[in-house]
C-alpha positions in Angstrom: 100.7 69.1 74.4 98.5 69.7 77.4 96.4 73.2 78.0 97.9 73.6 81.7 101.6 71.8 80.7 103.3 75.0 80.3 101.8 76.6 83.3 102.9 73.5 86.3 106.3 74.2 84.1 106.6 77.5 85.3 105.4 76.7 88.8 107.6 73.9 88.6 110.6 76.4 87.8 109.6 78.7 90.6 109.5 76.2 92.8 113.1 74.9 92.5 114.0 78.2 92.2 112.9 79.1 95.9 114.4 75.5 96.8 117.7 76.7 95.8 117.5 79.8 97.6 116.1 78.1 100.9 118.7 75.9 100.4 121.4 78.9 100.1 119.7 80.9 102.9 119.7 77.5 105.2 123.6 77.1 104.6 124.8 81.1 105.0 122.6 81.2 108.3 124.1 77.6 109.6 126.8 76.5 111.4 128.2 74.4 108.6 131.5 75.9 106.8 131.0 74.2 102.8 134.4 75.5 101.6 135.5 72.5 103.9 133.9 70.4 101.7 136.4 69.2 98.8 134.2 70.1 95.4 131.6 72.4 96.7 132.5 74.6 94.4 131.4 73.8 91.0 128.4 72.5 92.2 127.3 75.6 94.1 128.3 77.9 90.3 125.8 75.2 88.8 123.0 76.3 91.7 123.8 80.1 91.5 123.2 79.7 87.6 120.0 78.0 88.0 118.6 80.2 90.4 119.6 82.9 87.7 117.7 81.0 84.9 115.0 80.0 86.5 112.9 83.0 86.9 113.6 83.7 83.4 112.2 80.4 82.2 109.4 80.4 84.1 108.5 84.0 82.5 109.0 82.3 79.4 106.5 79.4 79.8 104.4 81.1 82.1 103.8 83.9 79.0 103.5 81.5 76.1 100.1 80.0 78.5 99.3 83.6 78.9 99.2 83.9 75.3 97.2 80.1 74.4 94.5 80.5 76.8 94.4 84.6 77.8 91.2 83.9 79.9 93.2 81.7 82.0 93.7 83.6 85.6 96.5 81.1 86.7 98.6 81.7 83.6 98.6 85.0 84.6 98.7 84.7 88.4 102.5 82.6 87.3 103.2 84.9 84.8 103.3 87.5 88.2 104.8 85.4 90.2 107.5 84.7 87.9 108.0 88.3 86.7 108.1 89.2 90.9 111.0 86.8 91.3 112.8 88.1 88.8 112.6 91.5 89.5 112.8 90.8 93.4 115.9 88.6 92.6 117.3 91.7 90.6 116.4 93.9 93.0 118.3 91.8 95.7 121.7 91.2 93.8 121.8 95.1 93.2 121.4 96.6 96.4 123.5 93.9 98.3 127.3 93.9 98.4 128.3 90.6 98.5 129.5 89.9 94.5 
């Protein structure tokens, strides 16, 4: 396995997380009402599940990359970004009253 592939996979998880969050925000602040689109419920539920699990997957991947190569600072940066995304998302869910 390539030495940077785990870090790249963690960064890809974080990029997916950010993309879906930006899609949620654009839907929230646009005038488009997605409730009238047939079959959108399961799609949005899968997107929400992906948003919840992507930081966890990034933490695991970046953690393994950091254990395999502890002197590479990019691995630690990816781990810190994944942890910040996870805890920031958790804080956002905790303080918001939308669920």
